C-alpha positions, -999 to 999 in steps of 0.1 A, spaced: -716 306 -482 -701 340 -478 -668 347 -496 -639 364 -480 -646 395 -500 -682 396 -487 -667 394 -452 -644 422 -460 -675 442 -471 -692 432 -438 -663 445 -418 -661 477 -437 -698 483 -434 -696 478 -396 -666 502 -394 -686 528 -413 -714 524 -388 -689 530 -360 -675 560 -378 -710 576 -376 -705 581 -338 -668 584 -334 -670 620 -345 -691 628 -315 -659 623 -294 -647 603 -264 -669 623 -240 -701 614 -259 -689 577 -259 -683 577 -222 -716 595 -214 -740 579 -238 -748 542 -233 -765 540 -267 -733 551 -284 -713 526 -264 -737 497 -273 -737 508 -310 -700 508 -312 -695 475 -293 -721 458 -314 -704 468 -346 -670 459 -332 -684 424 -327 -695 424 -363 -660 434 -374 -645 407 -353 -669 380 -365 -663 389 -401 -625 387 -396 -629 355 -376 -647 338 -404 -621 346 -431 -605 316 -447 -571 304 -436 -557 313 -470 -570 348 -468 -556 353 -434 -522 340 -445 -522 363 -475 -528 393 -452 -504 389 -422 -506 427 -415 -540 422 -399 -540 413 -362 -564 384 -367 -560 371 -331 -565 406 -316 -597 413 -335 -611 379 -328 -601 383 -292 -619 416 -290 -650 401 -305 -649 373 -280 -647 397 -251 -676 419 -265 -698 388 -271 -689 365 -242 -669 383 -215 -686 417 -215 -677 423 -179 -641 426 -190 -649 455 -214 -629 486 -205 -644 517 -222 -610 534 -223 -595 505 -242 -625 503 -266 -621 540 -274 -584 536 -280 -591 507 -303 -617 527 -322 -595 557 -325 -562 541 -332 -566 505 -345 -599 507 -364 -588 534 -389 -557 514 -397 -578 483 -403 -603 502 -424 -574 516 -446 -560 481 -450 -593 464 -458 -602 492 -483 -571 484 -503 -579 447 -508 -590 441 -544 -626 431 -548 -617 401 -569 -592 386 -545 
């Protein structure tokens, strides 16, 4: 069974994968389908890792938008025709760095 900390590590690893291509910029994201798929896949991993956190962990970290990240994961995995590239880019550029900072501050032994 994966612990909450391992799930934090999973989310951070997926965010690092996304970061590899965010530096290419929004134009590259819009024009390159492989970058889009890469980012969407890793956003799904982030959402799945957060979805699987224990109720206690979620309650201890109310600053995380648990419902928002799980909802994004559900759209990417199940409702892909509802994906809006502009919104995805905004999430990657605005919300993801904040999540990364927050998750990075969680003690490993929590």
